[in-house]
N, C-alpha and C positions, 0 to 999 in steps of 0.2 A: 481417191478413185474416183474417176469420171463416170465410171458405170453402175455406182451404188445408187440403189433407189429405196424405198420407205417399203414395208411390208408390213403385214398385221398378222401374228398367229392368236387362233382363237383358243380358249381352252375352258376348263371346266371351274366352276366356281370354288376356290379356296386352292388352286394349283397355279395362281399368277407367278409365285414366287419360284415356284419348282422352274416352271418355263422359262424365268429370266434368265436365272443359273443355268442352265441348259443351255440357251441362246448364246449367252456369255462366254461360256465353254467350247462353242462351237466357232465362236468367233465373229458372232453380231458387232456391229458397230450402234452406238447411240440406240441403248435397248432402254424402253420406257414400258413401266408396268401399269397397266389399265384396269378395267372391271372383267372378268374373263377373256381378257387379251393382252398380249404384250409388242409394242409396237418396236422396228428395228431395221435396219438398215444393212443391205448385203448387196450384191451383183447375182447373176443370175445362176453362175454355179453353186451361190449359198442359198439359193431358192430350192433348187434341186436337191440340197445336203439337208436343209433344213426340213423340206419334208421325209427324207429317208430316214435321219437319224433323231429327228426330235420325239421323246417317248410321252409327253406331256401335251403337245398340241392336236387339234382337234381338225384345223383348217392354217392353209396360207395362204390369206387374200394378199395380191398386189394391187393398191388403189393407183386409178388410172385417171381418174377426174374429180375436183369435188366444185360445186358451186352452189349458190343460194335460190332456195324459190317460195314463192310467195302462193303458188295453186298449182295444181295439178297442170293446166297449160303451158305453167313455166318448166315443169319437171320434164314435161313429152318435147319441149322447144329445145332445152338443152340436152336431152340425151339425142334429139335429131341430129343435132350441130356435132355430135362427136365424130370423130373418123373411124367408124366402125369396121373398117376395111384392113386396120392396123392388127385388127385381132380375129378375124373370120372373115370367109367369104359366105357368098350366096348358097354355096354346096354345104356349109358346117351348119351342125343343128345347135340348137344353145337352150338355156332355161335358166331360168331368173329368179332369185331368191332375196326378198325384202324384209329387212328390219326396221321397225318405226320406235322412235323414241322421242315424241312428238306430239303436241294437241293438234297439231295442223291437217294430219292424215290419221284417219281411223282405222284404216283397211289394207293390210299389206298386200293382200290379194289383188286390191283395185288399183295398187302400187307396180307391181310386179306386171299387171297387165297394159297399163301405160306406157311403162318402158318397151315391153315388147310390140306395141304397135308402132312407136317412134322408129325403133330398130326395122322392124318389118316394112316400116314407109319408107325408111330410107333408100331401103335396096331395092324396094320396088321401084324408085324414082330414076334409082341410078340405072339396074338393069334391066326393069320390065318383069322380073322375079323374083324371089324373096325366101330366106332361111327358114328350116321348119324349126319347129319346138319339139324337143326331147327330153322331158321329165325325168327320165331312169337315166339314159347313158348319153348326154348331150356332148357334142364336142368341147362347147364351151361353155361355163358357168359363170354368171354374170352376179354380182352381190350389188345389191342398193343399199346403203346405211341411211336414215334419215335420222339427223339429233337436232330439233325445234325446226329452223328453216336451212340446214346445212346438209346439203345431200352429198354423200361420197359414193362412186362407182368403183368397184372394184372386179378383177379378175378371180376367179378361184382357181388356184395351181394343182390343189390337191385331187377337187372333184369327189369321191363320195369319203366321207369322214374317216379322219386318219385312224380311228380307232380299229376301222375294219384292216388287221394287218395283214390277212391272206393266208395264214396257219389254220385257221379255224375252220374245218368245214362243217363239224357237227358240235352244235351248244344244247344243253341241257334244258331244264324248265325255267331256271332264274340265271342266265348267264352275266356276270359281270363284264362291263364294259373293258376293254383292254387300257384306253387311257386311265380310268378309274384305277384298274389294280396296277397298271405301271406306278403312278401318282403315290399310291398307299404304300407301295413297297420303299419307295424314294422316301416319303415322309417318315418311314419306319427307322431309316439310317440303314437298310441293306448293303454291304458292299463287299458280298461275296467272299468274305473272312471266315468265312463257319458254316454250317450246316442247316439249312434253312426246310421250314416245312408248313404245307398247307392242309392241316387236317380236314378241311371237309372241300376239298378242290373241284366238285361239279366237273365243268368240260376241262380243266386243266389251265385255264389262264394266268393264275395269280403262278404256279411252277413256271409257266414258260415265259413270263414276263420276266420272273426273277433271276430265271437263267439267261436271260438275254441282256440284263443288268449284269450281272456276273462275270458274262466272258464279254461286255462291251459290243455286244452285234446290233447293228443299225436294227432299229423296231421293225422298220419296214421293208426290209430287206425282201419278204416271202409275197410282198402286194402285187398284184398283176400288172396295175397301171396306176398313174397318175395323171392329172389332167393337164400338166404341162406339157406332155408327151403328143398331145394334139394340137399344140399352139404352133403359128406358123414359123414361130424363131427358135424350135426345138433344136437343142444341138445335142443329137445322141452321141457322138464322141466325147463331148464334156461329160454328159450323163453316167457314161461308162467309167471316165477317169475317176468321178465323183464316188462310184460304188467302189471300184477297187481301190482307193485309197482309203474309203471306210471300212472297208473289210481288212486291211492291214492293220488296225489298231485294235482290232478283238485281241482277246489278252485269255490264256488258261484259265480254268477254275476248278481248284485240288477238294473240293468239300462235294457233298453230295446234296440233291434237293429231294424230298419226299412229298407226294401227294396221296391223302386218302382220301376215300368216300365208300358210304355205305351200301351205295346204289349201285349194282353192275352195270347199268345202262350208262351212268356217268363215268365209270370206270372205261369202258370201251371208248366212250369220246374223247374222256381226254387222254387217254393212249394214242387214240388217232392224229389227235391234234401236236401230241407232242412230235409224235414223228413227221407230221406235215411241215413242223418248225424245226427239224433236224435236230432235235437235241436230248433223244435218246439214252446218251451215253450219259447225260448228267442228270436226268432227273428219273425217278422211280414213282410209278402211279401202283397203288395197292387197293384192294376192296377191304376196307376193314371201318370199324365204327369207332372214332376217336374216342367215344365212353369207356372203351373195353382195351387202351392202348398205352403201352409206357413210351416213354421218351427212347426213340431208337439208335441213340449216340451218347457216348462219355462227350464230356464239355459240353461249351456252349451250343445251343440253338435258338435259332432265329425264325419266330412263327408269325406268319401274316395269313389272315381268313376271313371269309364273307361269310358269316353263318347265317342261315334262313331265318327273315325277319319278317316271316307271318302275313306278307303283302301277296305273295304267290304260292306260298308253300303251308298248307297247316300241320302246327306243331302246336305242342302243350309250353308255350313261351317261359311260364317259369320254371318248370322243371329242366327245361331244355338249358337255360342258361345258369342253372344252379348245375347243372352237373358238368357246363365248361369250365366253371370254377372250381370244381370235386376235381377233375381229374387233372388241370393244372397243378392244382395244390398237389394232390396226392402222388403225379404220376411224371411231373415235368420238370424238375427241381432243374437250375440253371438254365433257363428258358425267358428270352424276352417277347411276350404274345403280345400280338396288336391283333384287333381287329375292328368291324367296320359295321354298325348296326344305326337302324333307324328307330329301333325300339327303345325308346330311353326309360319307360317304366321294365321291362325284360333286364335293363344294366345291372338295375338294382339287387337281382337275384344270382351274380356272379357269386356276389359273397367276398370279393378281394378289391382292395381300395387301385383305380387306377391310377398311375403315376404321370401319366399323360391325356388330355383329350380335346381332340381337334376336331373343330367343326366343319362339315364338308355336306356337299349333296349327291346322293346315289340316285341319279335320273332327278324326278321330283321331289325325293323326298329327303328332307334334313336329317342328316345323321350325324354320328360321333366316331371318330377314329380313335378307339383306346388302346392304353399300354398297361400291361400287367407285366410285372418282373418278378419271377419265381427265383428266389435264392437257392445255391447249395447251401445243404448242410443246416448249420444254426440258424442262419438268419432267415427263417422259415417262410418270408415272405409275408406281406402285409395283410394279414386276414381280419375280415371283422366278423366277431362270433355273433 
């Protein structure tokens, strides 16, 4: 197809394969995995669909120009030469993000400034006036990536990070990023074929993402806006069609999703967020202390959670992680329990042997996603006495 172009989807470290698979399933072509990113090809409609439907993408960038530079003057000249009126007008506001993987330039801030100067000068020389910078809500966000001497200029089609789904009005003290939550749930193999629980649900992110996966609801359906809606070539009818066809692919979910938290404030926020996501019929949020609970269902239970890790919440780590192990062992037979932690020391106190350990990052913290299989009946689980 003549209208296809290359795009780059950014993601979190460790989620590259998940994103690659998501893109293939969505219909992208020439999908290639990188570090914290996956490149692919598609047309304008596919760009809209990628922003709407990808669970593990943080941004979708559209590269528009690449060139080599020796110094700052080269950068300025090449940026100045570009036809910026394809992307914006003198009345547009804009912002620039720069990432550097080079020893030629040392300050991303300075690169952003040089790029801004070139664009502003170009418009001023053409029209006698210039577009303004707006760091918070720009009409167009420009991304500069420098790898040694190779510069790639991209236009950011997403705007604010895609983890900002639009259903969260309230968060608790240590909220989990929505993209991280979705990725953990996908890595755990959750397919909506049994009941699901988050026993420490905070503001409800994991239960909401789990319900959206189970029902195949586009993750960004509640989002207020995407950057591409401000582009000169935005096709509102096409975007409307993409939304409609994505919503037609949703499916029914015949099990229950439980969220527990012992803090009343977290429970209130989680209920709000579940309601905002229009998922109240699937998700039950209850104020409970996980360590005083029993498995609420017969049969299989799939559990994914993000326990406090002491970085922002102070708890007695040893005792806390021992209680997780004890509760799973005594009260949760027939459960696959997955959780993420950045506290490798505390993991030793769970007293169970994990059947899987996956290295990830939670923000800047190196973490592990661990799986514990709690067997029914005689096969009592692999315990370390």
